[in-house]
C-alpha positions as CSV (number, residue, x, y, z in Angstrom):
1,M,-12.7,7.9,-6.7
2,K,-14.5,7.2,-3.5
3,I,-12.0,6.2,-0.9
4,A,-12.6,5.1,2.7
5,I,-9.7,5.9,5.1
6,G,-8.9,5.1,8.7
7,S,-6.0,4.9,11.1
8,D,-5.1,4.3,14.6
9,H,-3.2,6.9,16.7
10,A,0.1,5.8,15.3
11,G,-1.0,6.4,11.7
12,F,-3.1,9.6,12.4
13,R,-0.6,12.1,11.0
14,Y,-0.2,10.3,7.7
15,K,-4.0,9.7,7.5
16,E,-4.6,13.5,7.8
17,L,-1.9,14.2,5.1
18,L,-3.5,11.7,2.8
19,K,-7.0,13.0,3.3
20,A,-5.9,16.5,2.4
21,R,-3.8,15.5,-0.6
22,L,-6.3,13.0,-2.0
23,G,-9.2,15.5,-1.6
24,A,-7.2,18.1,-3.4
25,L,-6.8,15.7,-6.3
26,G,-10.5,15.3,-6.5
27,H,-11.1,12.1,-4.7
28,E,-14.0,11.7,-2.4
29,V,-12.5,10.7,0.9
30,T,-14.5,9.5,4.0
31,D,-12.6,9.4,7.3
32,F,-13.5,6.5,9.6
33,G,-11.2,7.7,12.4
34,A,-9.1,8.0,14.5
35,H,-9.8,11.7,15.0
36,S,-6.8,12.5,17.2
37,H,-3.4,11.1,18.4
38,E,-5.2,9.6,21.5
39,A,-4.8,5.8,21.7
40,V,-7.4,3.8,19.9
41,D,-7.7,0.1,19.2
42,Y,-7.1,-0.2,15.4
43,P,-9.7,-3.0,14.8
44,L,-12.4,-0.6,15.8
45,V,-11.4,1.7,12.9
46,V,-10.1,-0.7,10.3
47,R,-13.0,-3.2,10.3
48,P,-15.6,-0.5,9.3
49,V,-13.3,0.7,6.5
50,A,-12.9,-2.9,5.2
51,E,-16.6,-3.6,5.5
52,A,-17.5,-0.5,3.6
53,V,-15.1,-1.4,0.7
54,A,-16.4,-5.0,0.7
55,A,-20.0,-3.7,0.5
56,G,-19.2,-1.6,-2.5
57,E,-19.8,1.7,-0.8
58,F,-16.2,2.7,-1.7
59,A,-13.9,1.8,-4.6
60,R,-10.9,1.5,-2.4
61,G,-9.8,1.8,1.3
62,I,-6.6,3.0,2.9
63,V,-5.7,2.1,6.5
64,V,-2.7,3.5,8.4
65,G,-0.9,2.3,11.5
66,G,2.5,2.2,13.0
67,S,3.6,-0.7,10.8
68,G,0.4,-1.5,8.8
69,N,0.6,-5.1,9.8
70,G,-2.2,-5.3,12.3
71,E,-4.4,-3.2,10.1
72,A,-3.9,-5.6,7.2
73,I,-4.7,-8.6,9.3
74,V,-8.0,-7.0,10.5
75,A,-9.0,-5.9,7.0
76,N,-8.3,-9.3,5.5
77,R,-10.7,-10.9,7.9
78,V,-13.5,-9.3,5.9
79,R,-14.7,-11.4,3.0
80,G,-14.1,-9.6,-0.3
81,V,-11.2,-7.5,0.9
82,R,-7.7,-8.0,-0.4
83,C,-5.5,-5.8,1.7
84,T,-1.8,-5.6,1.3
85,V,0.9,-3.8,3.3
86,C,2.9,-1.6,0.9
87,W,6.2,0.1,1.7
88,S,7.4,1.1,-1.7
89,V,6.2,2.2,-5.1
90,E,7.0,-1.3,-6.5
91,S,5.1,-3.1,-3.7
92,A,2.1,-0.8,-4.4
93,R,2.2,-1.4,-8.1
94,L,2.4,-5.2,-7.7
95,A,-0.4,-5.2,-5.1
96,R,-2.8,-3.7,-7.6
97,R,-1.4,-5.3,-10.8
98,H,-1.2,-8.9,-9.5
99,N,-3.4,-9.0,-6.4
100,D,-6.2,-6.5,-7.3
101,A,-5.8,-5.1,-3.7
102,N,-8.8,-3.0,-2.8
103,V,-7.4,-1.9,0.6
104,L,-3.9,-0.5,1.1
105,S,-2.2,-0.7,4.5
106,L,0.6,1.7,5.3
107,G,3.0,1.9,8.2
108,E,3.7,5.5,9.3
109,R,6.8,4.4,11.2
110,L,8.2,2.6,8.2
111,I,7.5,4.9,5.3
112,A,9.4,8.2,4.8
113,E,7.0,11.1,4.3
114,P,8.4,12.0,0.8
115,D,7.5,8.5,-0.4
116,L,4.0,8.4,1.0
117,M,2.1,10.0,-1.9
118,R,4.1,8.3,-4.6
119,I,3.2,4.9,-3.0
120,V,-0.5,5.9,-2.7
121,A,-0.7,7.5,-6.2
122,T,0.9,4.4,-7.8
123,W,-1.6,2.1,-5.9
124,L,-4.6,4.2,-7.0
125,A,-3.5,4.5,-10.7
126,T,-2.4,0.9,-11.3
127,T,-4.9,-1.4,-13.0
128,F,-5.3,-5.1,-12.4
129,E,-3.5,-7.3,-14.9
130,G,-6.1,-10.1,-14.8
131,G,-5.1,-13.3,-16.6
132,R,-3.4,-15.9,-14.4
133,H,-3.8,-13.5,-11.5
134,A,-7.6,-13.5,-11.8
135,R,-7.6,-17.2,-11.6
136,R,-5.6,-17.0,-8.3
137,I,-7.9,-14.4,-6.9
138,A,-10.8,-16.7,-7.7
139,L,-9.0,-19.5,-5.8
140,I,-8.6,-17.2,-2.8
141,D,-12.3,-16.3,-2.9
142,E,-13.3,-20.0,-2.8
143,Q,-11.8,-20.4,0.6
């Protein structure tokens, strides 16, 4: 799967872990930054990730920050993006199954490292349920 990934400085370490692990699993991962632990304003990294997903250049996007909240806010400003903050396997499963989330936002300060790949793997593997949830997404897209 083609995945766009980006982080601010607070999410840099997890972004680097995810890049390596997802690449090893055969995913094509493109890094939009940050490229170090030096402070960076997250909108400058997150918006290009979200725009690339919305344009269909990538199947999914992953953004990482300290909490993931600011990153999700920025990503959701891009029409066609449904970004959710996930902190557990169950939140990731529901984000895909019910919300067809195409961008995942993670908080490095809030997720234990052993849980990171389980959350991401669940989010990548879960399919959208459709049905009543498709109707709700259509209502979102009308706004």
